[in-house]
Structures are given as structure tokens and as C-alpha cells.
C-alpha positions as CSV (number, residue, x, y, z in Angstrom):
1,M,-74.2,226.3,-167.4
2,T,-77.8,227.9,-168.7
3,T,-81.1,227.0,-168.3
4,S,-84.4,228.5,-169.0
5,N,-87.4,229.3,-166.4
6,V,-90.8,229.5,-167.9
7,P,-93.9,230.4,-165.5
8,G,-96.7,230.4,-167.6
9,I,-100.7,230.0,-167.0
10,D,-102.8,227.6,-168.9
11,L,-106.5,227.7,-168.6
12,P,-107.4,224.0,-170.3
13,G,-109.7,224.1,-173.7
14,S,-109.3,228.1,-173.6
15,F,-105.7,229.7,-173.9
16,G,-102.5,229.7,-172.3
17,V,-99.4,232.3,-172.0
18,R,-95.7,231.5,-170.6
19,I,-93.2,233.9,-170.4
20,E,-89.6,232.7,-171.3
21,A,-85.9,233.5,-169.6
22,I,-83.0,232.0,-170.4
23,V,-80.3,232.5,-167.7
24,A,-76.7,231.7,-167.6
25,I,-75.5,230.2,-164.4
26,I,-71.9,232.1,-163.5
27,P,-69.8,232.7,-160.2
28,E,-70.9,235.7,-159.7
29,G,-74.5,234.7,-159.8
30,P,-77.8,234.7,-162.2
31,E,-77.5,236.2,-165.5
32,V,-80.5,236.8,-167.6
33,F,-80.6,236.9,-171.5
34,G,-82.8,239.5,-172.7
35,P,-85.5,241.9,-170.6
36,M,-86.8,241.2,-167.5
37,V,-90.8,240.7,-167.7
38,E,-91.9,242.8,-164.5
39,C,-95.5,242.5,-165.1
40,I,-97.6,239.9,-167.0
41,E,-100.1,242.8,-167.7
42,E,-97.5,244.7,-169.9
43,P,-95.4,241.8,-170.6
44,F,-93.4,244.3,-173.1
45,G,-93.7,247.0,-171.5
46,P,-95.5,250.3,-170.3
47,G,-97.5,251.5,-173.3
């Protein structure tokens, strides 16, 4: 089974930000597809 985890911040009338992760639920536990965002201030990593 797969699902998505989409945390976000929405400021009505201003802007919104969301970070989507697709997750497969397997017997060993969740498997996230793609890179994990560790910090909302640097969503693409340091740099």
C-alpha cells in the first residue's frame, strides 16, 4: 500500500508551502520514496 504525507503551512491571502512525501507501507516498516526534508528552512538541503 502507498500513501502520501503532506505537511504544509497555509497563510490565507498570502501564500502556502507544502512538502509531499510518498510512502510505501511494507512488512518491514514505512519506505519513503525520494529525499527526506529535514528542515523547512532549507527544503533542498544545505547550501
